[in-house]
C-alpha positions, 0 to 999 in steps of 0.5 A: 662422504669425504671427511673434510667435505662437511667442513668445506661446506660449512666454511663456504656457507659462512664465507658467503654470508652477507657483508652486513652480517660480518664484522667490519673490524676482524682485528678488534674482534679477535682481540676482544674474544681472545682467539688466535683462530681465523675469524669472519665474525658473523653475528650470533643471531645470524649464526643461529639462523644458519644452524637452524637452516642446517646443511646437506648432512643435517638429515643424517642419523644423530650418530653420523652428525655427531661424528661430522661435527666432532671432525669439524670442531677438531679440524677447523681453524675458523672460529665461525665454523667451530661456533657452528659445531657448538650451536649444533649441540646446543640445539640438539643436546636435549634429545641426544643420549647423555653418555653419547654427548659427553663422550664426544664433547669431553675432548673438545676442551683441548681446542678452546682458546677463547671465552666465547667457545669456552662459555658455549661448551660450559652450558653443554657441560652444565646440562650434562652435569645436572643429569649425569653428575657421577659421569661429569663431576670426576672430569671437572675435578681433573680440570680443576687442577689442569695446566690448561687455564681453559679447563680450569675455567670449565671446572667452575663455570660448568658447575651451574653456568646459569643457575636459572637454567638448572632444575637440579643443583648439586649441594653447596658443599660439593660445589664450593671447593671447585671455586675455592681451589682457584681463588689465587689462580693467576690467569685472567680468564680463570678469575673471570670464571671464578667470579661467574661461579660465585655469582651463580652460587650466590643465586642458588645459595645466597646465605652460604655464599655471602658468608664465604665472601665476607670470610674471604674478601681479601683473597678474591681478586678484583676481577672475580669480585666484580662479577661475584658481587653483581647480584648482591644488594647495594648494602651487601656490596658496600660492606664488602667494598669497605672490607676490601679497601681496608684489607688493601690498605693493610697489605700496602702498609705491611709491604712498606714495612717489609721493604723498610726492614730489607733496606735497613738490613742491606745498609747494615751489611754494607757498612759492616763489610765495606772496606775501610780507607787506609790512612795508615801511611805517614811520611818521615824525614825531610824527604817525605818518603812513606814508611812501610806498613805492616800487619803486625802489632804496633811497637810501644811508644818510647816515653823518654823520647816523647818527654824530651820532645815536649821539653824542647817544645817540639811535641807534634806526634802522629802516633799511628797506634790503631789496629787499622794502621798496625805500622812497624814502629811509632813515628813522630814528626817533629817539625819536619825532623824525624824521631831519630833526630831528636836528642 
């Protein structure tokens, strides 16, 4: 059987679905799911009915079917075909060998680009974590630090998925670090996963998780908090909201103070280093010619000349003796006469 024959069969079945089962707004659905894959948009109930009905290769051995569905997942660019691959495992994983299932599924995260496929795989990973924690947990630790946001999301959502489905739950002290490591993650879908994980942790370990929420209320993003608080009592939720509101107010006050301090520093630096306007040049004589300026120290004032000018009622000095002017000699403007003309 050619490797791509099953893929073509699955895609043909999906494309042949009744129009009423297909999305009438593919553009919106792609944006809602967040995928770049092509999409027909079959409803999940119809997807499940197709999976239950099976395909021509559904009678093959488990090993052969695993290989086929792995190829379909890795090769397909149609969102709906990939959904069928996830549903195959969802339907059969309980009767599959855990190691065989893990060896196949662990490589699927690289093609995730949307929350729908991510959450479907999280349910499978969570089951395998429950029965083979030593096999799955090390990989979740690697994903927790991955550059891929979808692998980081897997590292927390797969811890429990829905805790009501779990017969055994790992210790709280084992689970919490995965979530805490991603509290400040900037990716929206990772934050949704953090909130999901906190909600399920609360369902499994309410007392411990509530203490954590009260201690870290300021670190939890609004995206994560909305999911984390879903199952809290009204009183608990309101208490946390009050704490978060106060923390936000304090944050804005601190930010405002920081901005004010920076503005003051900038103003001081501008004043300090802004060049002063020169008003050092003075005119002398009837010609009004400018006198040359100099960086040397100003000459001392001739006290005798000043005294004689005062006696004649001609005292109208313009003494440029400041450091800025530093003129070559002190000039006196005596009613239109230069200092040399006094006497």
